[in-house]
C-alpha positions as CSV (number, residue, x, y, z in Angstrom):
1,M,8.0,-33.5,155.0
2,T,10.1,-31.7,152.6
3,D,13.0,-33.6,151.2
4,Y,16.1,-31.3,150.5
5,S,18.5,-34.2,149.7
6,I,17.9,-33.4,146.0
7,F,20.2,-30.3,146.4
8,I,23.0,-32.9,147.1
9,Y,22.8,-34.0,143.6
10,L,22.5,-30.5,142.3
11,I,25.3,-29.3,144.0
12,L,27.5,-32.2,143.1
13,T,26.6,-31.6,139.4
14,V,27.5,-28.0,139.5
15,L,30.8,-28.7,141.5
16,T,32.1,-31.5,139.1
17,V,31.2,-29.6,135.9
18,G,32.9,-26.6,137.5
19,L,36.0,-28.4,138.2
20,A,35.9,-30.1,134.9
21,W,35.8,-26.6,133.2
22,Y,39.4,-26.1,133.9
23,V,40.5,-29.4,132.6
24,N,42.5,-28.8,129.3
25,L,43.0,-31.9,127.3
26,P,44.7,-30.8,124.1
27,A,47.4,-29.1,126.2
28,A,48.1,-31.8,128.4
29,R,48.1,-34.9,126.1
30,G,51.6,-36.1,125.3
31,V,54.5,-37.9,126.8
32,S,56.1,-35.1,128.6
33,V,55.1,-33.9,132.0
34,T,53.6,-30.3,131.9
35,R,52.1,-28.0,134.5
36,Q,48.8,-28.4,132.6
37,K,48.9,-32.2,132.8
38,L,49.6,-32.1,136.6
39,F,46.7,-29.6,137.0
40,N,44.4,-31.9,135.1
41,I,45.5,-34.7,137.4
42,V,44.4,-32.7,140.4
43,L,41.1,-31.6,139.0
44,V,40.1,-35.0,137.6
45,T,41.0,-36.5,140.9
46,A,38.9,-34.0,142.5
47,V,35.9,-34.9,140.3
48,F,36.5,-38.6,141.0
49,L,36.6,-38.1,144.8
50,L,33.4,-36.0,144.9
51,L,31.6,-38.7,142.8
52,F,32.9,-41.6,144.8
53,A,32.2,-39.9,148.2
54,V,28.5,-39.3,147.4
55,S,28.2,-43.1,146.0
56,A,30.2,-44.8,148.7
57,C,28.5,-43.1,151.6
58,R,25.0,-43.8,150.5
59,I,22.6,-45.9,152.5
60,A,19.2,-47.3,151.4
61,V,19.7,-45.5,148.2
62,G,18.2,-47.5,145.0
63,N,15.5,-49.8,144.7
64,D,17.9,-52.9,144.9
65,Y,20.1,-51.5,147.9
66,W,18.5,-53.9,150.6
67,V,18.1,-56.7,148.0
68,Y,22.0,-56.6,147.6
69,R,22.5,-56.5,151.3
70,S,20.4,-59.7,151.7
71,D,22.3,-61.4,148.9
72,F,25.5,-60.5,150.7
73,L,24.3,-62.4,153.6
74,L,23.4,-65.5,151.4
75,I,26.9,-65.2,150.0
76,Q,28.5,-65.4,153.4
77,Q,26.3,-68.3,154.2
78,N,27.5,-70.1,151.0
79,R,23.9,-70.3,149.6
80,H,22.9,-69.8,146.1
81,V,22.7,-66.4,144.7
82,A,21.8,-65.5,141.0
83,F,25.1,-63.7,140.5
84,E,28.3,-64.2,138.4
85,F,31.2,-65.9,140.1
86,G,33.4,-62.9,140.0
87,F,31.0,-60.9,141.9
88,V,30.6,-63.7,144.4
89,W,34.2,-64.2,144.9
90,V,34.9,-60.4,145.5
91,V,32.1,-60.2,148.1
92,R,33.5,-63.3,149.8
93,A,36.9,-61.9,149.9
94,L,35.7,-58.5,151.3
95,Q,33.5,-60.5,154.0
96,A,36.7,-62.5,154.9
97,M,38.4,-59.2,155.9
98,L,35.3,-57.7,157.6
99,N,33.0,-58.5,160.4
100,Y,29.5,-60.1,160.0
101,D,27.0,-58.0,157.9
102,Q,29.4,-55.3,157.1
103,Y,27.7,-54.1,153.9
104,L,28.6,-50.5,153.8
105,P,32.4,-51.1,152.9
106,I,31.3,-53.7,150.0
107,F,29.0,-51.0,148.6
108,A,31.9,-48.5,148.8
109,F,34.3,-51.0,147.2
110,F,32.2,-51.4,144.1
111,S,31.4,-47.6,144.0
112,F,35.2,-47.0,143.9
113,F,35.9,-48.9,140.7
114,T,32.6,-47.9,139.2
115,V,33.3,-44.2,139.4
116,L,37.1,-44.9,138.7
117,F,36.3,-46.6,135.1
118,F,33.8,-43.9,134.4
119,V,36.0,-40.9,135.0
120,R,39.1,-42.5,133.7
121,G,37.2,-43.6,130.5
122,I,35.8,-40.0,130.0
123,Y,39.2,-38.6,130.5
124,D,40.9,-40.8,128.2
125,Q,38.4,-40.5,125.2
126,S,36.6,-37.1,125.5
127,E,37.8,-34.3,123.4
128,Q,35.9,-31.8,125.6
129,F,36.1,-33.2,129.3
130,C,33.8,-30.5,130.8
131,Y,31.1,-31.1,128.2
132,S,31.3,-34.9,128.6
133,I,31.0,-34.7,132.3
134,Y,28.0,-32.4,132.0
135,L,26.3,-34.9,129.6
136,F,27.3,-37.8,132.0
137,M,25.7,-36.1,135.0
138,T,22.5,-34.5,133.3
139,A,21.9,-37.6,131.3
140,G,21.5,-39.6,134.7
141,Y,24.2,-42.2,134.1
142,Y,26.1,-41.3,137.2
143,F,23.1,-41.1,139.4
144,S,21.6,-44.2,138.1
145,S,24.8,-45.9,139.1
146,L,23.6,-45.6,142.6
147,N,21.2,-48.3,141.6
148,S,22.1,-51.8,140.0
149,V,25.5,-52.3,141.5
150,R,26.9,-55.0,139.1
151,Y,25.3,-53.5,135.9
152,Y,26.8,-50.0,136.4
153,L,30.2,-51.6,137.1
154,V,30.4,-53.4,134.0
155,L,28.9,-50.5,132.1
156,S,31.8,-48.4,133.3
157,I,34.2,-51.0,132.3
158,A,32.8,-51.2,128.8
159,L,33.0,-47.4,128.4
160,Y,36.6,-47.4,129.6
161,S,37.4,-50.3,127.1
162,I,36.1,-48.5,123.9
163,K,39.5,-46.7,123.8
164,Y,41.3,-50.0,123.0
165,I,38.8,-50.4,120.0
166,L,39.7,-47.0,118.8
167,S,43.5,-47.7,119.0
168,G,43.1,-51.2,117.4
169,E,43.9,-53.2,120.5
170,W,41.2,-55.6,120.3
171,G,42.9,-58.2,122.5
172,K,42.8,-55.6,125.3
173,F,39.3,-54.8,124.8
174,I,38.1,-58.4,124.8
175,L,40.3,-59.0,127.9
176,W,38.4,-56.0,129.8
177,I,34.9,-57.2,128.6
178,C,35.6,-60.7,129.8
179,V,36.6,-59.3,133.2
180,G,33.4,-57.4,133.3
181,A,31.3,-60.5,132.3
182,C,32.7,-62.1,135.7
183,F,30.4,-59.5,137.3
184,H,27.5,-59.2,134.8
185,K,27.5,-61.4,131.7
186,S,25.2,-58.9,129.8
187,V,28.4,-56.9,129.0
188,L,29.4,-59.8,126.4
189,V,26.9,-58.3,124.1
190,V,29.1,-55.3,123.4
191,I,31.7,-57.5,121.6
192,P,29.6,-57.8,118.6
193,L,27.8,-54.6,118.9
194,Y,31.1,-52.7,119.2
195,F,32.5,-54.7,116.4
196,L,29.8,-53.6,114.1
197,A,30.1,-49.9,115.2
198,S,33.8,-50.0,114.5
199,R,33.4,-51.0,110.6
200,A,33.3,-48.4,108.0
201,W,29.9,-49.0,106.8
202,K,28.9,-49.3,103.0
203,K,25.5,-48.9,101.4
204,W,24.7,-52.5,101.4
205,H,25.3,-52.6,105.2
206,M,22.4,-50.2,105.7
207,L,20.4,-52.5,103.6
208,L,21.4,-55.3,106.0
209,L,20.3,-53.0,109.0
210,V,16.8,-52.5,107.4
211,A,16.7,-56.4,107.1
212,G,17.6,-56.7,110.8
213,C,15.0,-54.4,111.9
214,A,12.5,-56.2,109.8
215,S,13.5,-59.6,111.4
216,L,13.1,-58.1,114.8
217,L,9.4,-57.3,114.0
218,L,8.8,-60.6,112.3
219,F,10.6,-63.0,114.4
220,Q,10.2,-61.9,117.9
221,D,9.4,-65.4,119.3
222,F,12.5,-66.8,117.8
223,Y,14.6,-64.1,119.4
224,R,12.8,-64.3,122.8
225,K,13.5,-68.2,122.9
226,I,17.1,-67.5,122.4
227,I,17.2,-64.9,125.1
228,F,15.4,-66.9,127.6
229,T,17.6,-69.9,127.1
230,F,20.3,-67.8,128.7
231,Y,18.1,-65.7,131.1
232,P,15.0,-68.0,131.9
233,F,14.2,-66.1,134.9
234,Y,13.3,-63.0,132.8
235,E,10.5,-64.8,131.0
236,G,7.2,-63.5,132.5
237,S,9.0,-61.4,135.2
238,M,8.3,-57.7,136.0
239,F,10.9,-56.7,133.3
240,D,9.1,-58.8,130.5
241,T,6.7,-56.1,129.7
242,G,7.5,-55.1,126.0
243,E,7.6,-51.5,127.0
244,T,10.0,-49.2,125.4
245,S,11.3,-45.5,126.4
246,I,9.9,-43.0,124.2
247,T,12.5,-40.6,125.9
248,N,15.4,-42.7,124.8
249,I,14.2,-42.9,121.4
250,L,13.7,-39.2,121.2
251,K,17.1,-38.5,122.5
252,C,18.8,-40.9,120.0
253,V,16.7,-39.3,117.0
254,A,17.7,-35.7,118.1
255,I,21.5,-36.7,118.3
256,L,21.1,-38.6,114.9
257,I,19.7,-35.6,113.5
258,L,22.5,-33.3,114.7
259,S,25.1,-35.8,113.6
260,L,23.5,-35.9,110.0
261,I,23.6,-32.1,109.8
262,Y,27.3,-32.0,110.4
263,Y,28.1,-35.4,109.2
264,K,30.8,-34.4,106.7
265,Q,32.6,-32.1,109.2
266,A,32.5,-34.0,112.1
267,I,31.9,-37.7,111.5
268,K,32.8,-38.9,108.0
269,D,36.5,-38.5,108.5
270,H,36.8,-39.1,112.1
271,P,36.9,-42.8,113.1
272,A,36.0,-42.1,116.9
273,N,33.0,-40.0,116.1
274,R,32.0,-42.5,113.5
275,F,32.0,-45.3,116.0
276,Y,29.9,-43.3,118.5
277,F,27.5,-42.4,115.6
278,Y,26.8,-46.1,114.8
279,C,26.6,-46.8,118.4
280,N,23.8,-44.1,118.8
281,L,22.1,-45.6,115.6
282,G,22.3,-49.1,117.1
283,A,20.7,-47.8,120.3
284,L,17.9,-46.2,118.2
285,V,17.2,-49.7,116.3
286,L,17.1,-51.4,119.6
287,Y,14.7,-49.1,121.4
288,T,12.4,-48.9,118.4
289,F,12.4,-52.4,117.1
290,A,13.5,-54.7,120.1
291,S,11.2,-53.6,123.0
292,F,10.1,-57.2,123.3
293,I,13.5,-58.0,124.8
294,P,13.4,-57.8,128.6
295,E,15.5,-54.6,130.0
296,I,16.4,-53.6,126.6
297,S,17.3,-50.3,127.9
298,R,20.3,-51.8,129.6
299,I,21.6,-53.1,126.3
300,G,20.9,-49.7,124.8
301,F,22.8,-48.0,127.5
302,Y,25.9,-49.8,126.4
303,L,25.5,-48.1,123.0
304,N,24.0,-44.7,123.9
305,I,26.6,-43.9,126.8
306,T,28.8,-43.1,124.0
307,N,26.7,-40.0,123.2
308,I,28.8,-38.2,125.9
309,F,31.7,-38.4,123.5
310,L,29.8,-38.0,120.3
311,V,28.0,-34.6,121.1
312,P,31.1,-32.7,122.2
313,G,33.0,-34.3,119.0
314,I,30.5,-32.9,116.8
315,L,30.0,-29.5,118.5
316,I,33.8,-28.7,118.5
317,R,34.0,-29.2,114.7
318,I,31.1,-27.2,113.6
319,P,32.8,-24.6,111.5
320,D,30.7,-21.6,111.9
321,K,31.2,-20.1,115.3
322,K,27.5,-18.7,115.6
323,Q,26.2,-22.3,114.8
324,R,28.7,-23.9,117.2
325,I,27.6,-21.5,120.1
326,F,23.8,-22.1,119.2
327,W,23.9,-25.9,119.2
328,T,26.1,-26.0,122.3
329,V,23.6,-24.0,124.2
330,M,20.5,-25.8,122.7
331,V,22.1,-29.2,123.7
332,G,22.9,-28.2,127.0
333,L,19.5,-26.8,127.6
334,A,18.0,-30.0,126.3
335,F,20.0,-32.2,128.7
336,L,19.1,-29.7,131.6
337,G,15.4,-30.3,131.0
338,Y,16.2,-34.1,130.7
339,F,18.1,-34.0,134.1
340,A,15.0,-32.1,135.7
341,L,12.6,-34.8,134.5
342,F,15.0,-37.6,135.6
343,L,15.3,-36.2,139.0
344,R,11.4,-35.8,139.3
345,S,11.3,-39.5,138.6
346,A,14.0,-40.5,140.9
347,Y,11.5,-40.7,143.9
348,S,9.4,-43.4,142.1
349,T,9.6,-46.9,143.8
350,D,11.3,-48.7,140.9
351,I,14.2,-46.2,141.0
352,R,14.4,-44.8,144.5
353,I,17.6,-42.8,144.2
354,L,15.8,-40.0,146.0
355,P,15.7,-39.1,148.8
356,Y,19.4,-39.4,149.3
357,R,20.6,-40.9,152.6
358,N,24.1,-41.4,153.9
359,W,25.5,-43.3,156.7
360,I,27.6,-40.3,158.0
361,F,24.5,-38.2,159.0
362,Q,22.1,-41.2,159.6
């Protein structure tokens, strides 16, 4: 039987990017209320509603969908679940307002805040909203959020909180990360990682990075012992495979090359882009040298999701118009190709975000 639900994802991508095309950030940022700013609010709200609707109305989408449903029942019965207390408390509060086994509104609740933090974070930080939304969709971040409910909620919070690092408001940043840790404690790793990325690196810092890479190769057992002290259930599990993503490595390398080509024009004197540059470099190091860490891709996502800001930040600063158009098109085509491969793999049993089903027409 032919599955046509993939067209829902394709149409959603076209619609959101099309709406984002008309969002003009430079003309609308400021204290005063302008027509463009109001128009932006309408457009961004429309983008949010489209993304939220597809996410909230899903049923049986994601390889952990029914696992979460079962855990909701365990929470209602006051039985033990391997979730952080914040997630458990929110689920219990929602269950107190709902009838027995009403899991659809609970999924919708978390979808609302996940999409909200993603869209608001992109709107606040991107210099080219349309291109960032395009990368957000084609890189698979949004569609992957239909899976792994807690993780993508805190990933969206981490993305949103970066603006406080860039403005020097570290207290607010740490506060938001602590809120996120109540739902998935892995997000705490971004505090040291983002701090390192925010520093102006010297040459000797690069030597330390090389030494760190060497230590990851030489002392894997030591690092694994530390990790399994906090996450003992990962040792020997299906996630403890030592595999790494060649695709993620190639993507990080490609963006690193583009960054180095236009480093002086787009990164050197631009603190935000420099922060994103070091995040991408950090992700490359993790994917290349730390594959022994279970689910290293999730830690890497905290870093490489900033590429949706870095790439547009580079492209708009390429001084030569022909080069700017060339790289804009080439990057767009590269991510389009990645999107095609991503959707092709979306039917696999360990992802299962396709076929898409929703409770409205079920």
